[in-house]
N, C-alpha and C positions, 0 to 999 in steps of 0.2 A: 462564206468562211468565216467572215468577219461576225456574223450572227452566231456561229457555232462556238466560238472563241468567247464572247460574251456569255453564252449561254453556259460554258464549262467554268469560267470564273464566278459566275454566280452562283453556280451550285457547290464550287469548291470553298469559297470564304468562310462561310459557317462551319465547315467542318475542319478548316485550318484553325479557327478559333477555338473548336470544342476538343483541341489536341492537349497532350499531358506535358505541364510544366514541370522540367528536371527542378529537383530540390535536392534535400539530403535522402540519405539511404534509408528510409523509413522502411523498405521493404525486407530488409533483414529480418530473420527469425528473431535475433537476440538484440534487435535495436535497442540501443539505451542501456542495455544490462550492464554492459563493460563499465560504465560511469556508476552505477548503483554497487558494483563488486569492488572497485576501486575504493569509492568514498567510505565502504562498510569495512573494507580490510585494513584502513589507516587506523580507525577506532578498535576493531575488535581483534586484528590480525587473524583472522580466520578467512576461510573459502566458503563460498556460497556459490550454489549452483540454480540454473533454469532448466527444470525437465519439462520438455513441452509434449513428450509422445514416450507413453510407459513402456511402449515395445522398443525403444531406441537402447543402445549401447549406453547411452548417459543416464536412464533410469538405473539399469542393472548395476552401473558403476557405481552410482551413488549407495544404492542398495548393499552392495559389497563392502564399500568403505566403513559405513555405518556399523555393520555385524564387526570388521575389523577393529574398528575403535572400541566396541564394547567388549571383544574379546581380548585386547591388549591391555586395557586398564582396569584392573581389579584391584581396589574397589574404583569407582568411577569418579574422577575428579572432576573439578567446575569447567577447566578449560575443554576437556573433552565433552561434556554436557553440553555446552556451548556450540562446540563445533558438530555435534551430531543434529543439534535442532535447527542450525542453518542449512544443512544438508535433507534434513528429512521432514520437518514442519510443512503440514500440506497448507495452511493458513497463508504461509509463506510463498506458497508456489501461486496461489489464488493471486495475491498480490502483484506478482512478477506478470500474472495473465493479464491485469488490469491495465500495466505498463504495455503490453504488447496489443493491447485495445487501442490505446491512445498513440501507439506509432501507426496502427492503422488507420485511425483517423487522421493523422498529418499526412499520410500517403494519399489518403483520400482526398485532402482539401488540395494536392497539386495538379488534381485533376477537374476539368471543367464537365458540368453537366451533359450529357450525351442530347445530340440534336434530335428534335422531333421530325419525323418525315411523314407526310401526307399527299396522298393520291387520290383524285377524283375523276370521274368521267361523266357526259352526259351522251344522250342518244342512243342509250341501249333499252333494248326490248318494246319501242314504240315505232311503227312503221314509218308515222310523221317525221320522225327526227333520224330515219337512217339515212337520209341525206347530209345532215349536218351533225358531225361529233365534234366535243371537245375534251381533251385531256389535260388535266391540271396537277403539277406536282409540286410541293412546297417542301421547304427544309427551315425549320424554325431553331433558332438558338439565341440564349440569353446575353447579350452582349455588354448588360451590367456586370456578369460575373467576371470579364475581362476586366473592365476598370478596377475593380476590387479584389483581384486574384492574390495581389503581393500581400494586402492586409489580413487575407483570410488565411493565407499561408503562414504569417507572422503569429497570428493568434493560435492557429493549431501548433506550430513549433512551441509556442511559449507554454501550451498547455502540455506538450510531450516533455519538455523540461521539468516541468512541474510534476508529472507523473513519476518521472526518475528519482525527483527529491522523495515523494510519496513512498515508493518503493524501498528508499534507502531508510526512512523512518521506521517503515515496518520491519526491516532487517534488523535494526539495532534494537526496536523494541522486543522482538524475539530473543535475542541475546542478554537484552538485560533481564527480561523476565526468566529466561533460565537460568541467569546467574543466580537471582534471589531464590528461585523455586529450590534449587541446590542447596544453598545456605540453609533455606528453612528447613528442606527434609535433614540435612547434616546435623542442625540444631537439635531437631524435634529428636532424632534419634540417641542425639549426645544425653539428651535430657531422659529419655528411658533408661539410658545404661545409669545416669546419676541415683535416680530414684529405685532402679533395683540394688544398688549398693546400699541406699539407705533402708531400703526394704529387707536386706540381709542382716543389717545391723539391728533393726526393729525388731525381726524375729529371735535373733539371739537375746534381746534384752527382753522381750515376752517371755521366753523360757525361762531366762533367770528369774523373772518375778514370778512365775508359775512354783518354781521351787523354792524360793524365798517364802512363798504363801505358804506352803505344805510344811515349812519349818516355825510358821508363825513369826518371821523376820519382816513381813511385808504385809501391810491391811489390804482386805478384800477390794477396799475404793483404788487405791494405787494399782492393783493388779489389772483392775479394768480398764483403768486410763492407758495401761499399757497395751493392752489386746484392742482395745478401740484404736489407737494409734496404728498397729500394724494393719488392721482392716482398713483404716481411711486410707492408708497409704498404699494399700493393695487397689483400692479403687482410683486412685491418682495415677498409678502405675499402667493401670488397663485403659485411662482416657490418655494418656501420654502417648502409649503404643497406637491405639488408633488415630491420635493427631498425626504420628511419624509415618504411618501408612497411607493416609490421605495426603500429607506433603511430598511423600513419594509418588503420589499418583498425579499429581499437580506436575512435576518433574517429567514425568512418564508422556503424559498429553503433550507437553511442550517440546520435547524429543521426537513426537510422533512414532512411539514403540508400540508394538501389539506381538501376541503371540509368543515365541518363543524368545523375542528379545526382551520380553518382562524380567527375565532371571537377571539381573544386575544388581550390584550391592552398592550403595554409598558408604563413604567413612563413618564412622560412630564419633567421631569429633571433629571441631571446627579446627582449621589451622591455626596457629598462634597469631596474636596481634602483631601488627607491625611494629618495629623499633620507634618509629615515629611518624607524625602526621605530615600530609603533604600541604605544602604551604602555596596558597593562590592570593596573591596581590592585586592581580588585574583580572580577578573572577568573572566580573561582568563584561569587560570587553572581549575577553576570551569566549562568554555565553553568545554576545552579538557576534562575534565573527564566526562561529563555528556552530551555532544552532540550525539544524536542517530546516525545522518547522518555521524558523523566521524568514528563511531562503523562500520556503514555499509561498508565504504569505506576501513577500514581495513579487515573486512570480505574479501570483494572482492579482496584484495592483496592475504589474504590467500587462496582463492579458485583458482586464477590465479596461483599461486606457486604451488599447487598440480596438477593443469592440465599441469603446465609446467613439471614438475616430471615424471607425467604419458606419457606424449609425448616423454620426454627422454627413458624411459623404453622401449617404443615400436618403437623407431624410426627405428631399422633394419626389425623387423619382426612386421608386421602390421596385419596378419592374418595367425593364428596357429590353425588348426583344426584337432582333432584325429577321425578317422572313426572305428567303430567295427562292426562287423556283422556276418553273417556265409553264407555258400553256400551249399547248398543240391543236390546232383545230384544223379539220378535215372537212372540205364542201364537195359535192357531188354536181357538176353543171354540165348539162347535156352530154351525160354520160362520161363525163371527164373528172378525174379527182384532183382536187388541189389542196394541199397540206402547208400549214404556215405555223412555224414555232418562233416564240418569242419569251425573252427571260422576263421575271418579275423580281422587285425587290421593294420591301415595304417594312416599315420601322412602326413598331406597338410600343406605346407607354402609357402608364396610368396619369390622367391630370389630377393633380392635387387640389380638388375643390374642397372636398368634406374632410381628408385627412391630410393635415401637412406636416405629420411626423413630430408634432409637437409632444404628444403622449411618450412616443418611442424616445424622444431626446431626454424627457423628464427620466425615463426609467433608467437611461445609461447614466445620466447625472448622479443618481441616487446609487445606482450600482457601483459607480467610482468612490462617491463618499462613504460608502460601507466598505468597499476593500481598503481603502487608506487609512479609516478609523480603525478597523481590523487588526489592520499593519502597525500602528500607532500603540494600540492597545497590547498585541503581541511582543512588542520591543520593550514595552515598561514591566510586562509579565516576566519575560526572559530575565531581566535585569533582578527580578524580586525572587524568581525561583533558582537562579544562579546563587544568591545569598543565602536563601533559605537551605539549599542543599550543602552547601559548604558549613553552615552553621550546625546541621544536622549530623554531618559526617564527624566535624570537629568534638562535638558533645558525646555524640555515642563513642568515639573512642576514648575520650577521659572517661566515661561511666564504665567502659569495660574494663579498664585499665584498672579503675578502682576496685572492681568485683574480682580480677586477677589478683590484685595485690593484697587485699583487704579481707573480703567477704568471705572467698572461697578458702584461704588458709584459717581462718577462723572455725568455718563450716566444718572442715577437715579434722581439726582438732576438738570441737566438741563431740564429733561423731567417735573418735577414737576414745576420748576420755568423757562418757555420759555422767558420771559422777563428780 
């Protein structure tokens, strides 16, 4: 009875080591997506979805919502364009799939490597050995994984949180690119409209020049200049119309539209300038606090530090396995069968004679210093980019206001009174 108990304990020990460690709920289909949706909603005030199966109601619902937005807003305003892109951009869905892949990796980290079972026997097929048979069974488990399990899970969880931030950055990038594309498309069509107005005025001036030439009141050289101006303006209008069509196509790509959904229109003029600029006295502090790419770099440093600690812990022992099993021997003596079963426990590990782990430690140290320097560089760049963005915003506002208040009125008067 005691021998049987020891045998069962020996076989069960590695199986117990190989069980699943409970952790965060990485197994959910939308693991981590709630954090992404919440972070991006704060900035964009828009909804985003993760469609994981084209046959699900979620996919049909998103498609119906896109069609409703296109039908309800004519012409298409910028906020609706951004919302359609967040619902329908396929590259964004691919980024969310990467998030799911990271969740699966984190889920996998909560589980140990499956144990290996081996069974062998002797005394088969040879008459000389029929009187003596041996059956052996072994279960092998890497117990080093048990010692480093918590660190492995922590690294995987850090990478998972990093993947959430990367998905959030991708979402915000799609929103920003769509907003810029909408502005570019509207500005291009507004330029076409302005050129068409100029074309009408130039056509009238050309006709007048021709009539004046018939009466002898205008020289042929002056008439030719008017006609050349009309021809060149027609060419510029055609180029502007092409640029507007291409700008609209860029917007279409970002919104993920095709087929019958292409029949949408954008406004022919940009909205008026805001009455005042937004002041940001603490622009650098806000950037350091809110920039998601900086948070990604911090998590990368954290994961690298954890990996460095794991390498240090396994510097000398890189492969440690425990083998448990049994051996059953059967003998036939004087026509009487005798059977004996014994438990076996073995420990296997590599002796660090040639590889002492120094190379792995060096690689880990360099990886950590690389991540630390990249984080420091990112912090410096974030400050500079925040200042540059605000300077561009403020200067462009002043330039646009100058054109609105001075250049455009002068151009308008000159067209109305060419003489």
